[in-house]
C-alpha positions in Angstrom: 23.4 -12.8 35.6 24.7 -16.3 35.0 23.7 -20.0 35.0 25.1 -23.1 36.6 25.8 -26.7 35.3 26.4 -29.5 37.7 27.6 -33.0 36.8 30.3 -34.9 34.9 33.5 -33.8 33.3 35.7 -36.2 31.4 38.7 -36.2 29.1 37.8 -37.5 25.7 40.2 -39.2 23.4 38.4 -38.9 20.0 39.6 -40.8 16.9 38.0 -40.4 13.5 37.9 -43.7 11.6 36.6 -45.0 8.3 34.7 -47.7 10.2 34.5 -49.1 13.7 36.8 -52.1 14.0 35.5 -55.7 14.5 36.7 -58.0 17.3 40.5 -58.4 17.4 40.9 -55.9 14.5 43.1 -52.8 14.3 42.2 -49.8 12.2 44.2 -46.6 11.4 42.7 -43.4 12.7 42.3 -40.6 10.2 42.5 -37.9 12.9 42.9 -37.8 16.7 42.2 -35.1 19.3 42.2 -35.0 23.1 39.7 -32.6 24.8 37.6 -32.1 27.8 34.1 -33.7 27.6 31.2 -34.9 29.7 27.6 -33.7 29.5 27.7 -31.0 32.2 31.0 -29.6 31.0 30.0 -29.5 27.3 26.7 -27.8 28.3 28.6 -25.2 30.4 31.0 -24.4 27.6 28.1 -24.1 25.2 26.2 -21.7 27.4 29.3 -19.5 27.8 29.9 -19.5 24.1 26.3 -18.3 23.5 26.9 -15.4 25.8 25.5 -16.7 29.1 28.2 -16.9 31.7 28.2 -20.3 33.4 29.5 -21.8 36.6 30.4 -25.5 36.4 30.4 -27.7 39.5 32.2 -31.0 38.8 34.9 -33.2 40.0 38.3 -32.7 38.3 41.0 -33.5 40.8 44.8 -33.1 40.4 45.8 -35.8 37.9 47.8 -34.7 34.9 44.6 -34.9 32.8 43.0 -32.3 34.9 44.9 -29.6 33.0 42.9 -30.5 29.9 39.6 -29.7 31.6 40.9 -26.5 33.2 42.3 -25.3 29.9 39.1 -25.7 28.0 37.1 -24.1 30.8 39.5 -21.2 30.9 39.3 -20.8 27.1 35.5 -20.4 27.2 35.4 -18.3 30.5 33.6 -21.0 32.5 33.8 -20.6 36.3 35.1 -24.0 37.4 34.3 -25.3 40.9 36.2 -28.5 41.6 34.5 -30.7 44.3 36.8 -33.7 43.9 38.1 -35.4 47.0 41.5 -36.8 47.7 42.5 -39.5 45.2 39.8 -38.7 42.7 40.7 -39.9 39.2 39.2 -37.9 36.2 37.4 -40.4 34.0 38.5 -40.9 30.4 36.2 -41.6 27.5 37.3 -43.3 24.3 35.4 -42.1 21.3 35.3 -43.4 17.7 33.7 -41.2 15.1 32.9 -42.7 11.7 33.9 -40.3 9.0 31.2 -41.0 6.5 28.2 -40.7 8.8 29.4 -38.7 11.8 28.1 -41.4 14.2 30.0 -42.0 17.3 30.8 -44.9 19.6 31.8 -44.2 23.2 33.4 -46.2 26.0 33.5 -44.5 29.4 33.0 -45.5 33.0 31.1 -42.3 33.7 30.6 -41.1 37.3 28.9 -44.4 38.3 32.1 -46.4 37.5 34.4 -44.3 39.7 35.6 -46.2 42.7 38.6 -44.2 43.8 38.3 -40.9 45.5 35.2 -39.0 46.5 33.0 -36.2 45.3 32.0 -33.7 48.0 28.6 -32.1 48.3 29.1 -28.4 48.4 28.5 -26.8 51.8 28.4 -23.2 50.4 25.2 -23.5 48.3 24.2 -19.9 49.0 27.4 -18.6 47.4 27.3 -21.0 44.5 23.7 -20.1 43.6 24.2 -16.3 44.0 23.1 -14.5 40.9 22.2 -17.8 39.1 19.2 -17.7 36.8 19.0 -21.4 35.9 20.6 -24.7 36.9 21.4 -27.8 34.8 22.0 -31.3 36.3 23.1 -34.3 34.2 22.4 -37.0 36.8 26.0 -37.8 37.5 27.5 -37.2 41.0 23.9 -37.7 42.2 24.2 -36.5 45.9 25.7 -33.3 44.7 23.1 -32.8 42.0 20.2 -33.5 44.4 21.5 -31.0 47.0 21.9 -28.2 44.4 18.6 -28.9 42.7 16.8 -28.9 46.0 18.5 -25.6 47.0 17.7 -24.1 43.6 14.0 -25.2 43.7 13.6 -23.6 47.2 14.9 -20.3 45.7 12.7 -20.4 42.7 15.5 -21.0 40.2 14.5 -23.2 37.3 16.2 -26.6 37.2 16.8 -28.5 33.9 17.7 -32.2 33.9 19.7 -33.8 31.1 18.5 -37.4 31.2 20.8 -39.5 29.0 20.3 -42.8 30.8 18.5 -44.1 33.9 20.6 -44.2 37.0 19.8 -45.7 40.5 18.2 -42.9 42.6 17.5 -40.6 39.7 13.8 -40.4 40.7 14.8 -38.3 43.7 16.5 -35.8 41.4 13.8 -35.7 38.8 11.2 -34.8 41.5 13.1 -31.6 42.0 13.5 -30.4 38.4 11.3 -28.1 36.2 12.4 -29.3 32.8 13.4 -32.8 31.8 15.1 -33.3 28.4 15.5 -37.1 27.7 17.6 -38.7 25.1 16.1 -41.2 22.6 17.7 -44.0 24.7 16.4 -42.9 28.1 14.2 -45.5 29.7 12.5 -44.8 33.1 11.1 -47.7 35.2 7.8 -45.9 35.2 7.5 -45.8 31.4 8.8 -44.1 28.3 5.9 -42.0 27.2 6.2 -38.2 27.8 3.2 -38.5 30.1 5.2 -41.1 32.2 8.1 -38.7 32.4 5.9 -35.9 33.5 4.7 -38.1 36.3 8.2 -38.1 37.8 7.7 -34.4 38.7 8.8 -31.9 36.0 6.6 -29.2 34.5 7.9 -29.7 31.0 9.4 -32.8 29.4 11.0 -33.3 26.0 12.7 -36.2 24.2 15.3 -35.9 21.4 15.4 -38.4 18.5 18.7 -37.9 16.8 18.1 -36.1 13.5 14.3 -36.4 14.0 11.9 -34.0 15.7 12.2 -33.2 19.4 8.8 -33.9 21.0 7.7 -32.0 24.1 4.8 -31.9 26.5 3.7 -29.7 29.4 2.0 -30.5 32.6 -1.0 -28.6 31.2 -1.2 -31.2 28.5 0.0 -28.9 25.7 2.1 -30.9 23.2 4.3 -30.2 20.2 7.6 -30.9 18.5 10.6 -29.1 17.1 11.9 -30.1 13.7 15.7 -29.7 13.4 17.1 -28.0 10.3 18.6 -30.3 7.7 22.4 -30.1 7.6 25.3 -32.1 6.4 26.4 -34.2 9.4 30.1 -34.3 10.2 30.2 -35.4 13.8 27.3 -36.1 16.2 29.6 -36.2 19.3 28.2 -33.9 22.0 25.1 -32.7 20.1 22.8 -33.5 23.0 25.1 -31.7 25.4 25.0 -28.6 23.1 21.2 -28.8 23.1 21.2 -28.8 26.9 23.7 -26.0 27.2 21.8 -23.8 24.7 18.6 -24.5 26.6 20.3 -23.6 29.8 21.3 -20.3 28.4 17.8 -19.6 27.0 16.1 -20.5 30.3 18.7 -18.3 32.1 17.7 -15.4 29.9 13.9 -15.9 29.7 12.8 -18.5 32.3 10.5 -21.4 31.4 7.4 -19.4 30.5 7.9 -20.1 26.8 9.7 -23.4 26.9 8.8 -24.4 23.3 10.6 -21.3 22.0 13.6 -21.9 24.2 13.7 -25.5 23.0 13.5 -24.5 19.3 16.6 -22.2 19.8 18.4 -25.0 21.6 17.6 -27.5 18.8 18.9 -25.1 16.2 22.2 -24.8 18.1 22.6 -28.5 18.5 22.0 -28.9 14.7 24.7 -26.4 14.0 27.1 -28.3 16.1 26.9 -31.6 14.1 28.2 -29.7 11.1 31.6 -29.5 12.7 33.9 -31.8 14.7 32.9 -32.4 18.3 30.8 -30.5 20.7 32.8 -27.3 20.2 33.9 -27.4 16.6 31.2 -25.0 15.7 32.5 -22.6 18.3 36.0 -22.8 16.9 35.5 -22.0 13.2 39.2 -21.2 12.6 40.4 -24.6 13.9 
């Protein structure tokens, strides 16, 4: 029994600062780390850490930075499937984390900004979905995500969408998912209410709100929200990815019949993560 995450992997250069610099200003970093990142990758590593084996389908390639992604996946036991074409360059994200608040500022091209190399759509979907109990897509590498979501839907495998921002063509993918979890910044052309997001096709929708309650709504019009526990915030980087990875693990174990309970477990995991550095600091208590 395992789950699958499909989407973006990056290498993150994370620097902790007292404050974000102004234009043409230099500041001294209090700490620096380099690690693998990206919504699908962080979700996959979270699921694996929580005891649900995960397969990650993403583009990594053969640049020197690829070793960072491969090492982190190996550490957490994630089954990495690389679909990068010739010449693919792994995207790099620059992240500034403000020490006093844990807030982060991110600069990254993401998958949409990649112009060199290609990302292949897997032609062995039957093998990739073998034994899979749930699928997560993050909206990056969209043709690949659509192909896997469609194949999972046809096999009765629940599909979760991590909706961080609207991307051209995303409506095709969202019509194939069962659960849509949107960030506070997500804006769909059809509207921003949970009812509007349900109209895109999912059975369940939810929207996070930073440290605030996560609101959810089902297609049967049942509504509710999950209140995150109160914790001291160290670093918010990757908290949303942890939420999606924990939800993926819960849906893999129990399906979507009690989505509110699964969401509550995922919110608790995401809240734990902000008490440590990065998306995986809580999973590395000795570091």
